PyMOL Python script that loads the backbone (N, CA, C, O; Angstrom):
from pymol import cmd

cmd.read_pdbstr("""\
ATOM      1  N   UNK A   1     -10.345 -11.239   2.157  1.00  0.00           N
ATOM      2  CA  UNK A   1     -10.997  -9.998   2.465  1.00  0.00           C
ATOM      3  C   UNK A   1     -10.049  -8.844   2.134  1.00  0.00           C
ATOM      4  O   UNK A   1      -8.866  -8.886   2.472  1.00  0.00           O
ATOM      5  N   UNK A   2     -10.566  -7.840   1.487  1.00  0.00           N
ATOM      6  CA  UNK A   2      -9.772  -6.651   1.184  1.00  0.00           C
ATOM      7  C   UNK A   2      -9.735  -5.785   2.432  1.00  0.00           C
ATOM      8  O   UNK A   2     -10.776  -5.415   2.976  1.00  0.00           O
ATOM      9  N   UNK A   3      -8.524  -5.466   2.882  1.00  0.00           N
ATOM     10  CA  UNK A   3      -8.365  -4.653   4.091  1.00  0.00           C
ATOM     11  C   UNK A   3      -8.039  -3.209   3.771  1.00  0.00           C
ATOM     12  O   UNK A   3      -8.290  -2.320   4.585  1.00  0.00           O
ATOM     13  N   UNK A   4      -7.474  -2.960   2.577  1.00  0.00           N
ATOM     14  CA  UNK A   4      -7.131  -1.586   2.201  1.00  0.00           C
ATOM     15  C   UNK A   4      -6.915  -1.499   0.702  1.00  0.00           C
ATOM     16  O   UNK A   4      -6.550  -2.478   0.050  1.00  0.00           O
ATOM     17  N   UNK A   5      -7.147  -0.308   0.168  1.00  0.00           N
ATOM     18  CA  UNK A   5      -6.812   0.007  -1.217  1.00  0.00           C
ATOM     19  C   UNK A   5      -5.893   1.215  -1.165  1.00  0.00           C
ATOM     20  O   UNK A   5      -6.238   2.250  -0.595  1.00  0.00           O
ATOM     21  N   UNK A   6      -4.722   1.071  -1.767  1.00  0.00           N
ATOM     22  CA  UNK A   6      -3.719   2.135  -1.744  1.00  0.00           C
ATOM     23  C   UNK A   6      -3.263   2.426  -3.164  1.00  0.00           C
ATOM     24  O   UNK A   6      -2.916   1.509  -3.908  1.00  0.00           O
ATOM     25  N   UNK A   7      -3.263   3.695  -3.541  1.00  0.00           N
ATOM     26  CA  UNK A   7      -2.788   4.112  -4.856  1.00  0.00           C
ATOM     27  C   UNK A   7      -1.742   5.197  -4.638  1.00  0.00           C
ATOM     28  O   UNK A   7      -1.980   6.176  -3.930  1.00  0.00           O
ATOM     29  N   UNK A   8      -0.575   5.005  -5.261  1.00  0.00           N
ATOM     30  CA  UNK A   8       0.559   5.921  -5.097  1.00  0.00           C
ATOM     31  C   UNK A   8       0.930   6.547  -6.431  1.00  0.00           C
ATOM     32  O   UNK A   8       0.638   5.993  -7.490  1.00  0.00           O
ATOM     33  N   UNK A   9       1.581   7.714  -6.373  1.00  0.00           N
ATOM     34  CA  UNK A   9       2.230   8.221  -7.575  1.00  0.00           C
ATOM     35  C   UNK A   9       3.627   7.601  -7.643  1.00  0.00           C
ATOM     36  O   UNK A   9       3.991   6.801  -6.781  1.00  0.00           O
ATOM     37  N   UNK A  10       4.404   7.962  -8.651  1.00  0.00           N
ATOM     38  CA  UNK A  10       5.730   7.354  -8.834  1.00  0.00           C
ATOM     39  C   UNK A  10       6.740   7.768  -7.776  1.00  0.00           C
ATOM     40  O   UNK A  10       7.799   7.151  -7.659  1.00  0.00           O
ATOM     41  N   UNK A  11       6.433   8.793  -7.013  1.00  0.00           N
ATOM     42  CA  UNK A  11       7.357   9.289  -5.992  1.00  0.00           C
ATOM     43  C   UNK A  11       7.006   8.787  -4.599  1.00  0.00           C
ATOM     44  O   UNK A  11       7.682   9.132  -3.629  1.00  0.00           O
ATOM     45  N   UNK A  12       5.958   7.977  -4.488  1.00  0.00           N
ATOM     46  CA  UNK A  12       5.601   7.398  -3.200  1.00  0.00           C
ATOM     47  C   UNK A  12       4.541   8.148  -2.433  1.00  0.00           C
ATOM     48  O   UNK A  12       4.196   7.759  -1.317  1.00  0.00           O
ATOM     49  N   UNK A  13       4.013   9.222  -3.008  1.00  0.00           N
ATOM     50  CA  UNK A  13       2.965   9.968  -2.320  1.00  0.00           C
ATOM     51  C   UNK A  13       1.632   9.253  -2.523  1.00  0.00           C
ATOM     52  O   UNK A  13       1.238   8.995  -3.660  1.00  0.00           O
ATOM     53  N   UNK A  14       0.930   8.930  -1.431  1.00  0.00           N
ATOM     54  CA  UNK A  14      -0.364   8.259  -1.577  1.00  0.00           C
ATOM     55  C   UNK A  14      -1.389   9.205  -2.207  1.00  0.00           C
ATOM     56  O   UNK A  14      -1.593  10.320  -1.726  1.00  0.00           O
ATOM     57  N   UNK A  15      -2.024   8.756  -3.272  1.00  0.00           N
ATOM     58  CA  UNK A  15      -3.074   9.533  -3.929  1.00  0.00           C
ATOM     59  C   UNK A  15      -4.454   9.094  -3.456  1.00  0.00           C
ATOM     60  O   UNK A  15      -5.407   9.873  -3.474  1.00  0.00           O
ATOM     61  N   UNK A  16      -4.548   7.850  -3.036  1.00  0.00           N
ATOM     62  CA  UNK A  16      -5.793   7.332  -2.469  1.00  0.00           C
ATOM     63  C   UNK A  16      -5.420   6.284  -1.439  1.00  0.00           C
ATOM     64  O   UNK A  16      -4.619   5.391  -1.716  1.00  0.00           O
ATOM     65  N   UNK A  17      -5.989   6.389  -0.271  1.00  0.00           N
ATOM     66  CA  UNK A  17      -5.793   5.341   0.735  1.00  0.00           C
ATOM     67  C   UNK A  17      -7.117   5.134   1.448  1.00  0.00           C
ATOM     68  O   UNK A  17      -7.639   6.034   2.106  1.00  0.00           O
ATOM     69  N   UNK A  18      -7.639   3.944   1.305  1.00  0.00           N
ATOM     70  CA  UNK A  18      -8.912   3.587   1.928  1.00  0.00           C
ATOM     71  C   UNK A  18      -8.697   2.300   2.704  1.00  0.00           C
ATOM     72  O   UNK A  18      -8.386   1.260   2.125  1.00  0.00           O
ATOM     73  N   UNK A  19      -8.865   2.376   4.019  1.00  0.00           N
ATOM     74  CA  UNK A  19      -8.724   1.215   4.886  1.00  0.00           C
ATOM     75  C   UNK A  19     -10.113   0.739   5.276  1.00  0.00           C
ATOM     76  O   UNK A  19     -10.938   1.528   5.735  1.00  0.00           O
ATOM     77  N   UNK A  20     -10.372  -0.554   5.093  1.00  0.00           N
ATOM     78  CA  UNK A  20     -11.666  -1.137   5.417  1.00  0.00           C
ATOM     79  C   UNK A  20     -11.652  -1.823   6.773  1.00  0.00           C
ATOM     80  O   UNK A  20     -12.636  -2.446   7.174  1.00  0.00           O
ATOM     81  N   UNK A  21     -10.555  -1.708   7.460  1.00  0.00           N
ATOM     82  CA  UNK A  21     -10.410  -2.243   8.803  1.00  0.00           C
ATOM     83  C   UNK A  21      -9.757  -1.142   9.633  1.00  0.00           C
ATOM     84  O   UNK A  21      -8.901  -0.411   9.135  1.00  0.00           O
ATOM     85  N   UNK A  22     -10.153  -1.026  10.868  1.00  0.00           N
ATOM     86  CA  UNK A  22      -9.611   0.049  11.712  1.00  0.00           C
ATOM     87  C   UNK A  22      -8.174  -0.243  12.121  1.00  0.00           C
ATOM     88  O   UNK A  22      -7.862  -1.302  12.664  1.00  0.00           O
ATOM     89  N   UNK A  23      -7.309   0.731  11.844  1.00  0.00           N
ATOM     90  CA  UNK A  23      -5.917   0.706  12.271  1.00  0.00           C
ATOM     91  C   UNK A  23      -5.606   2.080  12.849  1.00  0.00           C
ATOM     92  O   UNK A  23      -6.219   3.075  12.462  1.00  0.00           O
ATOM     93  N   UNK A  24      -4.665   2.131  13.765  1.00  0.00           N
ATOM     94  CA  UNK A  24      -4.236   3.431  14.279  1.00  0.00           C
ATOM     95  C   UNK A  24      -3.550   4.201  13.149  1.00  0.00           C
ATOM     96  O   UNK A  24      -3.119   3.614  12.157  1.00  0.00           O
ATOM     97  N   UNK A  25      -3.457   5.503  13.310  1.00  0.00           N
ATOM     98  CA  UNK A  25      -2.817   6.342  12.292  1.00  0.00           C
ATOM     99  C   UNK A  25      -1.369   5.922  12.060  1.00  0.00           C
ATOM    100  O   UNK A  25      -0.903   5.908  10.920  1.00  0.00           O
ATOM    101  N   UNK A  26      -0.657   5.581  13.128  1.00  0.00           N
ATOM    102  CA  UNK A  26       0.737   5.133  12.991  1.00  0.00           C
ATOM    103  C   UNK A  26       0.832   3.844  12.188  1.00  0.00           C
ATOM    104  O   UNK A  26       1.718   3.697  11.346  1.00  0.00           O
ATOM    105  N   UNK A  27      -0.076   2.911  12.445  1.00  0.00           N
ATOM    106  CA  UNK A  27      -0.080   1.640  11.722  1.00  0.00           C
ATOM    107  C   UNK A  27      -0.410   1.868  10.252  1.00  0.00           C
ATOM    108  O   UNK A  27       0.197   1.246   9.380  1.00  0.00           O
ATOM    109  N   UNK A  28      -1.365   2.750   9.966  1.00  0.00           N
ATOM    110  CA  UNK A  28      -1.704   3.057   8.578  1.00  0.00           C
ATOM    111  C   UNK A  28      -0.497   3.628   7.837  1.00  0.00           C
ATOM    112  O   UNK A  28      -0.224   3.234   6.703  1.00  0.00           O
ATOM    113  N   UNK A  29       0.221   4.546   8.465  1.00  0.00           N
ATOM    114  CA  UNK A  29       1.396   5.139   7.825  1.00  0.00           C
ATOM    115  C   UNK A  29       2.481   4.098   7.586  1.00  0.00           C
ATOM    116  O   UNK A  29       3.164   4.130   6.562  1.00  0.00           O
ATOM    117  N   UNK A  30       2.638   3.180   8.523  1.00  0.00           N
ATOM    118  CA  UNK A  30       3.626   2.110   8.361  1.00  0.00           C
ATOM    119  C   UNK A  30       3.235   1.197   7.200  1.00  0.00           C
ATOM    120  O   UNK A  30       4.091   0.811   6.404  1.00  0.00           O
ATOM    121  N   UNK A  31       1.967   0.852   7.097  1.00  0.00           N
ATOM    122  CA  UNK A  31       1.479   0.008   5.998  1.00  0.00           C
ATOM    123  C   UNK A  31       1.713   0.709   4.664  1.00  0.00           C
ATOM    124  O   UNK A  31       2.157   0.080   3.704  1.00  0.00           O
ATOM    125  N   UNK A  32       1.420   1.996   4.598  1.00  0.00           N
ATOM    126  CA  UNK A  32       1.614   2.763   3.364  1.00  0.00           C
ATOM    127  C   UNK A  32       3.084   2.772   2.961  1.00  0.00           C
ATOM    128  O   UNK A  32       3.403   2.539   1.796  1.00  0.00           O
ATOM    129  N   UNK A  33       3.981   3.037   3.906  1.00  0.00           N
ATOM    130  CA  UNK A  33       5.424   3.055   3.602  1.00  0.00           C
ATOM    131  C   UNK A  33       5.907   1.690   3.118  1.00  0.00           C
ATOM    132  O   UNK A  33       6.604   1.597   2.107  1.00  0.00           O
ATOM    133  N   UNK A  34       5.536   0.634   3.837  1.00  0.00           N
ATOM    134  CA  UNK A  34       6.004  -0.708   3.479  1.00  0.00           C
ATOM    135  C   UNK A  34       5.439  -1.155   2.140  1.00  0.00           C
ATOM    136  O   UNK A  34       6.134  -1.808   1.361  1.00  0.00           O
ATOM    137  N   UNK A  35       4.185  -0.809   1.864  1.00  0.00           N
ATOM    138  CA  UNK A  35       3.565  -1.200   0.601  1.00  0.00           C
ATOM    139  C   UNK A  35       4.257  -0.515  -0.569  1.00  0.00           C
ATOM    140  O   UNK A  35       4.560  -1.163  -1.571  1.00  0.00           O
ATOM    141  N   UNK A  36       4.509   0.782  -0.457  1.00  0.00           N
ATOM    142  CA  UNK A  36       5.205   1.473  -1.546  1.00  0.00           C
ATOM    143  C   UNK A  36       6.598   0.895  -1.742  1.00  0.00           C
ATOM    144  O   UNK A  36       7.048   0.728  -2.876  1.00  0.00           O
ATOM    145  N   UNK A  37       7.276   0.594  -0.659  1.00  0.00           N
ATOM    146  CA  UNK A  37       8.619   0.017  -0.754  1.00  0.00           C
ATOM    147  C   UNK A  37       8.581  -1.309  -1.522  1.00  0.00           C
ATOM    148  O   UNK A  37       9.447  -1.559  -2.360  1.00  0.00           O
ATOM    149  N   UNK A  38       7.599  -2.150  -1.247  1.00  0.00           N
ATOM    150  CA  UNK A  38       7.486  -3.441  -1.936  1.00  0.00           C
ATOM    151  C   UNK A  38       7.142  -3.266  -3.413  1.00  0.00           C
ATOM    152  O   UNK A  38       7.723  -3.931  -4.270  1.00  0.00           O
ATOM    153  N   UNK A  39       6.200  -2.374  -3.710  1.00  0.00           N
ATOM    154  CA  UNK A  39       5.751  -2.196  -5.090  1.00  0.00           C
ATOM    155  C   UNK A  39       6.820  -1.500  -5.931  1.00  0.00           C
ATOM    156  O   UNK A  39       6.995  -1.840  -7.101  1.00  0.00           O
ATOM    157  N   UNK A  40       7.526  -0.548  -5.365  1.00  0.00           N
ATOM    158  CA  UNK A  40       8.498   0.220  -6.153  1.00  0.00           C
ATOM    159  C   UNK A  40       9.712  -0.604  -6.563  1.00  0.00           C
ATOM    160  O   UNK A  40      10.405  -0.235  -7.511  1.00  0.00           O
ATOM    161  N   UNK A  41       9.987  -1.708  -5.877  1.00  0.00           N
ATOM    162  CA  UNK A  41      11.133  -2.561  -6.222  1.00  0.00           C
ATOM    163  C   UNK A  41      10.839  -3.500  -7.385  1.00  0.00           C
ATOM    164  O   UNK A  41      11.764  -4.095  -7.938  1.00  0.00           O
ATOM    165  N   UNK A  42       9.591  -3.645  -7.763  1.00  0.00           N
ATOM    166  CA  UNK A  42       9.216  -4.627  -8.782  1.00  0.00           C
ATOM    167  C   UNK A  42       9.548  -4.147 -10.185  1.00  0.00           C
ATOM    168  O   UNK A  42       9.656  -2.949 -10.447  1.00  0.00           O
ATOM    169  N   UNK A  43       9.709  -5.130 -11.093  1.00  0.00           N
ATOM    170  CA  UNK A  43       9.892  -4.814 -12.509  1.00  0.00           C
ATOM    171  C   UNK A  43       8.641  -4.133 -13.048  1.00  0.00           C
ATOM    172  O   UNK A  43       7.562  -4.244 -12.468  1.00  0.00           O
ATOM    173  N   UNK A  44       8.798  -3.429 -14.161  1.00  0.00           N
ATOM    174  CA  UNK A  44       7.663  -2.738 -14.773  1.00  0.00           C
ATOM    175  C   UNK A  44       6.623  -3.704 -15.325  1.00  0.00           C
ATOM    176  O   UNK A  44       5.451  -3.343 -15.439  1.00  0.00           O
ATOM    177  N   UNK A  45       7.026  -4.926 -15.669  1.00  0.00           N
ATOM    178  CA  UNK A  45       6.094  -5.874 -16.274  1.00  0.00           C
ATOM    179  C   UNK A  45       5.441  -6.795 -15.246  1.00  0.00           C
ATOM    180  O   UNK A  45       4.827  -7.795 -15.620  1.00  0.00           O
ATOM    181  N   UNK A  46       5.562  -6.477 -13.963  1.00  0.00           N
ATOM    182  CA  UNK A  46       4.987  -7.293 -12.896  1.00  0.00           C
ATOM    183  C   UNK A  46       3.753  -6.593 -12.347  1.00  0.00           C
ATOM    184  O   UNK A  46       3.728  -5.369 -12.212  1.00  0.00           O
ATOM    185  N   UNK A  47       2.741  -7.372 -12.034  1.00  0.00           N
ATOM    186  CA  UNK A  47       1.512  -6.841 -11.449  1.00  0.00           C
ATOM    187  C   UNK A  47       1.821  -6.148 -10.119  1.00  0.00           C
ATOM    188  O   UNK A  47       2.682  -6.604  -9.367  1.00  0.00           O
ATOM    189  N   UNK A  48       1.133  -5.070  -9.835  1.00  0.00           N
ATOM    190  CA  UNK A  48       1.369  -4.315  -8.609  1.00  0.00           C
ATOM    191  C   UNK A  48       0.326  -4.582  -7.527  1.00  0.00           C
ATOM    192  O   UNK A  48       0.191  -3.794  -6.591  1.00  0.00           O
ATOM    193  N   UNK A  49      -0.405  -5.676  -7.645  1.00  0.00           N
ATOM    194  CA  UNK A  49      -1.318  -6.090  -6.587  1.00  0.00           C
ATOM    195  C   UNK A  49      -0.528  -6.915  -5.581  1.00  0.00           C
ATOM    196  O   UNK A  49       0.286  -7.753  -5.969  1.00  0.00           O
ATOM    197  N   UNK A  50      -0.757  -6.689  -4.312  1.00  0.00           N
ATOM    198  CA  UNK A  50      -0.058  -7.427  -3.263  1.00  0.00           C
ATOM    199  C   UNK A  50      -1.053  -8.164  -2.389  1.00  0.00           C
ATOM    200  O   UNK A  50      -2.143  -7.668  -2.104  1.00  0.00           O
ATOM    201  N   UNK A  51      -0.662  -9.349  -1.971  1.00  0.00           N
ATOM    202  CA  UNK A  51      -1.405 -10.061  -0.944  1.00  0.00           C
ATOM    203  C   UNK A  51      -0.610  -9.929   0.335  1.00  0.00           C
ATOM    204  O   UNK A  51       0.614 -10.062   0.333  1.00  0.00           O
ATOM    205  N   UNK A  52      -1.286  -9.675   1.398  1.00  0.00           N
ATOM    206  CA  UNK A  52      -0.578  -9.521   2.662  1.00  0.00           C
ATOM    207  C   UNK A  52      -1.433 -10.032   3.796  1.00  0.00           C
ATOM    208  O   UNK A  52      -2.607 -10.356   3.619  1.00  0.00           O
ATOM    209  N   UNK A  53      -0.846 -10.094   4.921  1.00  0.00           N
ATOM    210  CA  UNK A  53      -1.589 -10.538   6.087  1.00  0.00           C
ATOM    211  C   UNK A  53      -1.247  -9.699   7.294  1.00  0.00           C
ATOM    212  O   UNK A  53      -0.096  -9.644   7.728  1.00  0.00           O
ATOM    213  N   UNK A  54      -2.240  -9.058   7.821  1.00  0.00           N
ATOM    214  CA  UNK A  54      -2.078  -8.301   9.063  1.00  0.00           C
ATOM    215  C   UNK A  54      -3.018  -8.855  10.095  1.00  0.00           C
ATOM    216  O   UNK A  54      -3.052  -8.366  11.225  1.00  0.00           O
TER     217      UNK A  54
END
""", "prot")
cmd.dss("prot")
cmd.show_as("cartoon", "prot")
cmd.util.cbc("prot")
cmd.orient("prot")
């Protein structure tokens, strides 16, 4: 099940964030920070889709 769709610019600013499950604002911000941190560490030739479990 897709729980969220997040799109960032290269500097980490969210350009689109859509959550399909209810989370508190603090939890959403934490998810956004952690997701950008994980994606930004990857090589350029690696897919930027993440599987996660909350």
